[in-house]
LUMFIFI-116897 format. One record per residue (C-alpha): residue number from 1; x, y, z. Coordinates in Angstrom, 3 decimals, m for minus. Each point is the difference from the previous one (the first is absolute). Example, Ala and Ser with C-alpha at 12.3 -4.5 7.8 and 13.67 -1.06 7.14 Angstrom:
% LUMFIFI-116897
1,12.300,m4.500,7.800
2,1.370,3.440,m0.660
//
This chain:
% LUMFIFI-116897
1,m31.567,m64.953,28.876
2,2.930,m1.002,0.454
3,0.344,m0.982,m3.898
4,m2.085,2.651,m1.640
5,0.963,1.795,m3.102
6,2.320,m3.028,m1.251
7,m0.125,m0.591,m3.785
8,2.737,m2.840,m0.353
9,1.938,m2.554,1.801
10,3.774,m0.723,m0.393
11,1.007,m3.332,1.302
12,3.432,m1.697,1.324
13,0.184,m3.753,m1.104
14,2.290,m2.014,1.805
15,m0.911,m0.225,3.732
16,m3.384,1.613,m1.038
17,m1.684,m2.050,m1.807
18,2.003,m3.084,0.656
19,3.043,m1.112,2.268
20,2.986,0.325,m1.599
21,2.270,m2.078,2.119
22,m0.936,m3.661,m1.280
23,m0.530,1.623,m3.868
24,4.008,0.781,0.900
25,0.957,m3.350,1.574
26,m1.577,m1.809,m2.653
27,1.388,1.933,m2.520
28,3.397,m0.770,1.295
29,m0.370,m4.117,m0.041
30,m1.022,0.420,m3.250
31,3.022,1.823,m0.958
32,2.172,m2.147,1.796
33,m1.084,m3.123,m1.075
34,0.402,1.246,m3.674
35,3.242,0.511,0.837
36,0.937,m2.880,1.334
37,m1.825,m1.919,m3.248
38,1.973,2.922,m2.506
39,2.543,1.415,1.755
40,1.800,m2.130,2.423
41,2.844,1.488,0.541
42,m1.251,2.998,1.041
43,m2.698,m1.186,2.025
44,2.630,m1.945,1.954
45,1.451,3.301,0.989
46,m3.289,2.196,0.722
47,m2.621,m2.127,1.508
48,m3.382,1.868,1.192
49,1.810,1.819,2.715
50,2.836,1.151,m1.581
51,m1.673,0.906,m3.392
52,m1.933,2.206,2.302
53,2.817,1.827,1.662
54,1.400,0.274,m3.487
55,m3.095,1.953,m0.868
56,0.386,2.449,2.976
57,3.750,0.697,m1.093
58,m1.321,0.467,m3.711
59,m2.697,2.654,0.968
60,2.464,1.285,2.803
61,2.643,0.777,m2.662
62,m2.295,1.273,m2.763
63,m2.082,2.463,1.098
64,m0.697,1.709,m3.356
65,m2.563,m3.398,0.173
66,m1.408,0.349,3.423
67,m3.451,0.621,m1.750
68,0.580,m3.040,m1.611
69,m0.267,m3.202,0.837
70,0.081,m1.944,m3.021
71,3.231,1.562,m1.328
72,1.442,m0.756,3.489
73,m0.750,m4.054,m0.043
74,1.583,0.475,m3.592
75,2.759,1.345,0.657
76,m0.241,m3.012,3.465
77,0.050,m2.481,m2.553
78,2.768,1.362,m2.279
79,1.926,0.085,3.192
80,m0.420,m3.137,0.733
81,m0.029,m1.750,m3.540
82,2.462,0.589,m2.125
83,3.243,0.279,1.892
84,m1.260,m3.789,0.197
85,0.593,0.009,m3.648
86,m4.098,0.331,m1.328
87,m0.646,2.212,m2.002
88,m2.805,2.905,m0.346
89,m2.368,m2.134,m1.629
90,m0.262,m1.734,3.211
91,m0.809,2.893,2.301
92,m2.634,1.081,m2.369
93,m1.392,m3.774,0.541
94,0.588,0.286,3.830
95,m2.162,2.828,0.331
96,m2.501,m1.176,m2.340
97,m0.696,m2.769,2.907
98,0.444,1.936,2.952
99,m2.452,2.866,m1.859
100,m2.278,m2.378,m0.545
101,m0.504,m1.287,3.594
102,0.167,3.421,1.646
103,m2.831,0.492,m2.184
104,m2.344,m2.921,1.593
105,m1.777,1.838,2.962
106,m2.634,m0.982,2.533
107,m2.100,3.040,0.856
108,m1.200,0.671,3.482
109,m3.417,m1.368,0.099
110,m1.788,3.626,0.172
111,1.808,0.964,m3.379
112,m1.746,m1.015,m2.659
113,m3.601,0.674,0.742
114,1.384,3.409,1.798
115,1.361,1.083,m3.455
116,m2.981,m1.215,m1.810
117,m1.781,2.721,2.290
118,1.915,2.715,m0.844
119,0.903,m0.520,m3.239
120,m4.025,0.599,m0.327
121,0.099,3.128,0.901
122,3.710,1.704,m0.078
123,3.221,0.325,m2.683
124,2.085,m2.197,1.520
125,4.123,0.263,m0.275
126,2.579,m2.380,1.251
127,2.915,1.723,1.540
128,2.684,m2.493,0.783
129,3.756,0.293,1.265
130,0.450,m3.620,m1.301
131,m0.162,m1.633,m3.207
132,m3.185,m2.380,0.343
133,m1.775,0.259,m3.855
134,m3.708,m0.228,0.318
135,m0.497,m1.030,m3.337
136,1.842,m3.019,0.796
137,m2.091,m0.379,3.375
138,m3.096,0.403,m1.666
139,m1.512,3.286,1.693
140,1.103,2.174,m2.402
141,m3.602,0.238,m1.051
142,m0.757,2.340,3.658
143,2.428,2.475,m1.014
144,m0.191,2.899,m2.873
145,4.097,0.171,0.682
146,3.028,m1.613,1.947
147,2.080,2.388,1.014
148,3.431,m1.450,1.364
149,3.461,1.349,1.327
150,2.071,m1.578,m2.687
151,m2.332,1.535,m2.763
152,0.001,3.532,1.886
153,3.686,m0.114,0.697
154,m0.708,0.844,3.934
155,m1.855,m1.889,2.240
156,m2.020,0.841,3.223
157,0.045,1.840,2.422
158,0.999,1.867,m2.739
159,m2.690,2.822,m1.413
160,0.876,m0.121,m3.761
161,m1.411,m3.235,0.250
162,m3.409,1.287,1.675
163,m0.168,2.384,m2.543
164,0.122,m2.147,m2.967
165,m2.896,m1.365,1.203
166,m1.610,2.835,0.430
167,0.558,1.730,m3.325
168,m1.260,m3.715,m1.200
169,m3.149,0.339,1.815
170,m0.428,4.114,m1.006
171,m0.834,0.830,3.308
172,1.344,1.757,3.293
173,2.016,m1.650,2.269
174,m2.739,0.132,2.857
175,m2.483,m1.750,m2.248
176,2.114,m3.071,m0.002
177,0.484,m2.492,2.612
178,2.723,m2.320,0.647
179,0.267,m3.256,1.683
180,2.966,m1.834,1.389
181,1.397,m2.135,2.460
182,2.632,1.989,0.402
183,m0.261,3.141,2.345
184,3.150,1.706,m1.658
185,0.306,m0.579,m3.120
186,m3.947,m0.054,m0.559
187,m1.680,2.019,2.846
188,2.441,2.855,0.450
189,1.023,m0.447,m3.829
190,m2.454,0.549,m0.895
191,m1.486,2.711,2.437
192,3.000,2.402,m0.816
193,m0.946,m0.651,m3.934
194,m3.842,1.743,0.905
195,m1.787,m3.301,m0.126
196,m2.477,m1.404,2.598
197,1.371,m3.194,1.948
198,m1.449,m3.710,1.321
199,2.120,m2.225,1.946
200,m0.306,m3.495,m0.389
201,0.934,m1.072,3.284
202,m0.560,m3.911,m0.346
203,1.853,m0.649,3.305
204,m1.331,2.059,2.121
205,3.470,2.155,0.213
206,0.192,3.316,1.960
207,0.327,3.035,m1.903
208,3.522,2.052,1.212
209,0.285,2.853,m2.661
210,m1.026,3.841,0.341
211,m1.855,m0.466,m3.470
212,m3.156,m1.822,0.612
213,m2.504,m1.975,m2.800
214,m2.855,1.519,m0.858
215,m1.805,m3.652,0.911
216,1.351,m2.935,1.895
217,m1.627,m3.362,m1.354
218,0.633,m3.793,0.521
219,m0.189,m0.952,m3.804
220,m1.257,1.034,m3.222
221,m3.395,m1.097,0.706
222,m0.587,2.597,3.393
223,1.562,2.577,m2.541
224,m3.042,m0.660,m2.990
225,m2.545,m0.280,3.494
226,1.342,4.042,0.957
227,m0.462,1.049,m3.525
228,m3.438,m1.758,m0.442
229,m1.099,2.140,3.123
230,1.597,3.108,m0.938
231,m1.463,m0.116,m3.231
232,m3.301,m0.389,1.565
233,0.517,3.105,2.328
234,0.507,1.740,m3.110
235,m3.207,m1.054,m2.158
236,m1.895,0.713,3.488
237,1.811,3.241,0.445
238,m0.862,0.885,m3.820
239,m3.888,m0.923,0.236
240,m0.604,1.679,3.220
//
């Protein structure tokens, strides 16, 4: 009974429920097209690759917003647009265009059905370092709370972001299973905060860290199956 005693689940979002790379590619392309139409002087100087480099530089120069991808993106747009004579309103409109595309996601095939199964049995909370909006995406009904690094002021693997989830659930850390794809941010971070852990390993990667997850699954459906098995084992034990 690997997962016996689990009373709630926290879930990462990007690369756990959906692949993030195609989402970001589409958002960058949408932003570039918007800039070409509305801010052509900036678009010439900051095509997609240059805008990406600018954002990386802005992130390095502003460690105080390392946990806040929204702030990083807006600072990048200010740096790209304002020197070319555009105004804060253009920055806001450019971010609105980017952010709309950032929330157009395509879930992994297993995610939706597995979330329905899990939400029927456990309280679910999302914990993300990203800035996805579950309300816009149409998935918030699965979750009791959505915890973001931006809202907490710290990012995974900081233990504080996991403690926020424990406090919202009013549960001990070891009663909560954190599920995510990133070995360091999700598995090691949650383990050090006292939570149980499930590693979503969709690519068949090798584990190369001293701290190991409680379970390894290839997708969210497999995790739901394991939790069903453990629940049935508990029922048999209690009825014996």
